[in-house]
C-alpha positions in Angstrom: 12.3 1.7 7.6 9.6 4.0 9.8 11.1 4.9 13.1 8.9 5.8 15.9 9.7 9.3 17.1 8.0 11.1 20.3 6.2 13.6 19.6 4.5 16.1 22.3 0.7 15.7 21.0 -0.5 19.0 22.2 2.2 20.9 20.3 1.4 18.8 17.4 -2.4 20.3 17.6 -1.0 23.6 18.4 0.6 23.8 14.9 -2.5 22.6 12.9 -4.4 24.8 14.6 -2.1 28.1 14.8 0.4 27.4 12.0 -1.7 29.9 9.1 1.3 31.2 7.4 2.9 29.7 4.3 6.7 29.9 3.0 6.3 30.4 -1.0 7.5 27.3 -1.5 4.7 25.9 0.6 2.2 28.7 -1.4 3.4 27.0 -4.5 3.0 23.7 -3.5 -0.5 24.3 -2.6 -0.8 25.9 -6.1 0.2 23.1 -7.3 -2.2 20.8 -5.7 -5.2 23.3 -6.5 -4.3 23.1 -10.3 -4.1 19.1 -9.8 -7.5 18.9 -8.0 -9.3 21.2 -10.4 -8.2 18.9 -13.6 -10.3 15.9 -12.5 -14.7 16.6 -12.1 -14.4 15.8 -8.3 -14.0 17.3 -4.7 -10.4 16.7 -3.8 -9.3 17.2 0.0 -5.7 17.2 1.1 -3.8 17.7 4.4 0.1 16.9 4.1 2.1 17.4 7.6 6.4 16.7 7.8 5.9 15.6 11.3 9.5 15.9 12.3 9.1 19.8 11.6 5.1 20.6 11.4 5.4 22.0 7.8 2.2 21.4 6.3 0.2 22.1 3.2 -3.6 21.5 2.9 -6.3 22.1 0.1 -10.3 21.9 1.2 -8.5 20.2 4.9 -11.9 20.9 6.9 -14.4 19.8 4.1 -16.4 16.6 5.3 -15.3 13.1 2.6 -16.6 9.8 2.9 -13.7 7.6 4.8 -14.9 4.2 3.2 -12.4 1.8 4.0 -10.0 4.2 5.6 -12.1 4.1 8.3 -10.6 0.5 8.7 -7.6 2.1 10.3 -9.2 4.0 13.0 -11.0 0.7 13.7 -8.0 -1.6 14.2 -6.5 1.1 16.3 -9.5 0.7 18.8 -8.7 -2.9 18.6 -5.5 -2.8 19.5 -6.2 -0.5 22.2 -8.5 -3.0 23.9 -5.5 -5.4 23.4 -3.0 -3.3 25.4 -5.9 -3.2 28.1 -6.0 -7.2 28.1 -9.5 -7.2 26.6 -8.3 -9.2 23.9 -5.5 -11.2 23.1 -4.0 -11.4 19.4 -4.2 -15.2 19.4 -7.9 -15.7 21.3 -9.8 -17.3 18.2 -13.0 -15.4 17.1 -16.1 -16.5 15.7 -16.9 -15.4 12.2 -20.4 -16.8 12.0 -22.2 -16.9 8.4 -24.4 -13.8 9.0 -21.1 -11.9 9.1 -20.1 -12.8 5.7 -20.1 -10.0 3.1 -22.6 -10.6 0.3 -20.6 -8.8 -1.7 -17.4 -6.1 -2.0 -13.9 -7.3 -1.4 -13.8 -10.2 1.4 -10.9 -12.6 1.4 -12.9 -14.2 4.3 -15.7 -15.2 2.2 -13.8 -16.4 -0.8 -12.2 -18.9 1.9 -15.0 -19.4 4.5 -18.1 -18.7 2.2 -20.4 -20.4 5.2 -18.6 -18.9 7.9 -18.7 -20.9 10.8 -15.0 -20.4 11.4 -12.6 -19.7 14.0 -10.0 -17.5 13.1 -7.2 -15.7 15.4 -7.6 -11.9 16.1 -4.2 -11.1 14.5 -5.7 -12.7 11.5 -8.7 -10.7 11.4 -6.8 -7.5 12.0 -4.2 -8.6 8.7 -7.4 -9.0 6.3 -9.1 -5.8 7.8 -6.2 -3.5 6.5 -3.6 -5.6 4.3 -6.7 -7.0 2.4 -9.6 -4.3 3.1 -11.8 -7.2 4.0 -15.6 -6.1 4.9 -16.1 -8.9 6.9 -13.2 -8.9 9.0 -13.9 -5.1 9.5 -17.5 -5.9 10.9 -16.4 -8.7 13.2 -14.0 -6.1 14.9 -17.0 -3.8 15.3 -18.9 -6.5 17.0 -16.1 -7.0 19.1 -15.5 -3.1 20.0 -19.4 -3.5 20.8 -20.5 -1.5 17.6 -19.6 1.6 15.5 -20.6 4.1 18.8 -17.8 2.9 20.7 -15.3 2.9 17.5 -16.5 6.8 17.3 -16.0 7.1 20.9 -12.5 5.9 21.0 -11.1 8.5 18.1 -13.3 11.3 19.6 -11.4 10.7 23.2 -8.1 10.7 21.4 -8.9 14.7 20.5 -10.1 14.0 16.7 -13.4 15.5 16.7 -14.0 16.0 12.7 -14.2 12.1 12.2 -17.4 9.8 12.7 -17.7 6.5 12.3 -21.4 5.6 12.1 -22.0 2.6 10.0 -20.7 -0.7 9.5 -19.9 -2.2 6.2 -22.9 -4.7 5.9 -24.9 -1.5 6.2 -23.2 0.4 3.7 -24.2 -2.5 1.0 -27.8 -1.3 1.0 -29.4 0.5 -1.9 -28.8 3.8 -1.0 -25.2 5.6 -1.8 -25.8 8.2 0.5 -25.2 5.7 3.6 -21.5 6.0 2.8 -21.2 9.5 3.8 -22.1 8.9 7.5 -18.4 7.4 7.7 -16.6 11.1 7.4 -13.5 12.8 8.1 -11.7 15.8 7.1 -8.4 15.4 5.3 -7.0 17.6 8.9 -8.8 15.3 10.9 -7.0 12.0 9.4 -4.1 13.6 9.3 -4.0 14.2 13.3 -5.3 10.6 13.5 -2.1 9.4 11.7 0.2 12.1 13.5 -1.0 10.5 16.8 -0.3 7.2 15.7 3.1 7.8 14.6 3.7 9.3 18.1 3.9 5.9 19.5 2.2 6.9 22.8 -1.2 5.7 22.3 -0.5 2.5 21.7 1.8 0.1 22.9 4.9 -0.3 21.0 4.0 -4.1 20.2 0.4 -3.0 18.9 2.2 0.2 17.0 4.9 -2.2 15.1 1.9 -4.8 14.8 -0.6 -1.8 12.8 2.6 -0.3 11.2 3.6 -3.6 9.5 0.1 -4.3 8.2 -0.1 -0.8 7.1 3.3 -0.9 5.0 2.6 -4.4 3.1 -1.7 -3.2 2.4 -2.0 -4.8 -1.1 -4.5 -2.0 -2.5 -3.4 1.0 -4.1 -0.2 0.5 -5.6 -1.4 3.7 -8.0 -2.6 6.2 -5.1 0.3 7.4 -3.1 2.6 4.9 -4.0 2.2 5.7 -7.9 4.7 8.2 -8.6 7.4 7.6 -5.8 10.2 6.1 -6.4 10.6 2.0 -5.9 11.2 1.2 -2.4 9.9 3.9 -0.8 7.9 2.9 2.6 4.4 3.9 2.5 2.1 2.9 5.7 -1.0 3.6 4.2 -4.8 2.4 4.1 -7.2 3.1 1.0 -10.9 3.3 0.6 -12.9 2.8 -2.4 -16.5 3.5 -3.1 -18.8 1.8 -6.1 -19.7 3.8 -8.8 -23.3 4.3 -9.6 -24.4 6.7 -12.4 -21.5 7.5 -13.3 -20.6 9.0 -10.2 -17.8 7.6 -7.9 -18.3 8.8 -4.4 -14.9 8.1 -2.9 -11.1 7.4 -3.7 -8.7 7.7 -0.9 -5.5 7.1 0.2 -4.1 8.3 3.7 -0.6 7.2 5.3 2.8 8.2 6.3 6.1 8.1 4.0 9.1 7.9 4.9 11.3 10.5 3.3 15.0 10.1 2.1 16.1 12.3 4.8 14.7 9.8 7.4 11.5 12.5 8.1 7.9 11.3 7.7 5.4 12.8 5.4 1.9 12.0 6.8 -1.0 12.6 4.0 -4.4 12.2 3.7 -6.0 12.6 0.1 -9.4 12.2 -0.5 -11.5 12.1 -4.2 -14.9 12.6 -3.8 -18.0 12.5 -6.1 -16.1 12.1 -9.2 -17.0 12.0 -12.9 -14.0 9.9 -13.7 -12.7 7.0 -14.0 -10.5 4.9 -11.8 -7.0 5.8 -13.4 -8.0 9.4 -13.7 -9.0 9.3 -9.8 -5.9 7.1 -8.8 -3.6 9.5 -11.0 -4.8 12.3 -9.1 -3.9 11.2 -5.9 -0.4 10.1 -6.9 0.1 13.4 -8.5 -0.4 15.3 -5.6 1.8 12.9 -3.5 4.7 13.3 -6.0 4.9 17.0 -5.9 4.4 17.1 -2.3 7.5 14.4 -2.3 9.3 16.7 -4.6 8.7 19.9 -2.2 10.2 18.1 0.3 12.8 16.2 -0.8 14.7 19.2 -2.7 
């Protein structure tokens, strides 16, 4: 299982900013990632880091990509921060109104409570948000936080600047494909946030453990980061996927922490944007990149 390891965040950020040279092995890995990325008509971004050693590899690490539902991970962190500060409790009932129900998209809450008007414990809303990627749950959590601005402020206060949370799930359901680009991250920023989370210093132990478990048991994305890894590999992750319009899929993403056989942990963010390819090809790209990183760091 994933175990928390205390890491000094400024030192980690120094690694992100100062580690510019790559070993020959890392250079080979980067070339593999570049080759995989160029085999799909899309923009691909990758940042991977072994948390215990600081070894990294990247591809388009500082370019902006639409997050889609990957942004439910920082939103969950922001909610749990408020729980730790005693603003909320995990057992408190939260009213889900009829107006909160997503008209379309993934929402098990809508399937179970089509007219809303139901009180759901905050703990369950977090589970819907992460494990089921429920859009209704996400927007209710944003409402509790006081809106996207507060969620964005939380992320920025953690030192993650190259990430923006600007729109709700419902706001992304308008007939404008460009709206989703307002929620964006660079691969490096997402991996930095995963690193902060892994440190176990921002959230309480209980909040960290809860979110980690929700990410490990997350249902979507079995063919992405997990796709080519050995069965039983522990992966705590969050996916994100846009719709397809005019043959173009704006976002197919996965970001998470993989437990390696030696007990080390690989934080990795892979974004596939603006793809003219079917879902199998997009997901296979993520799986192949992850497998290349796995093979490199498990030799």
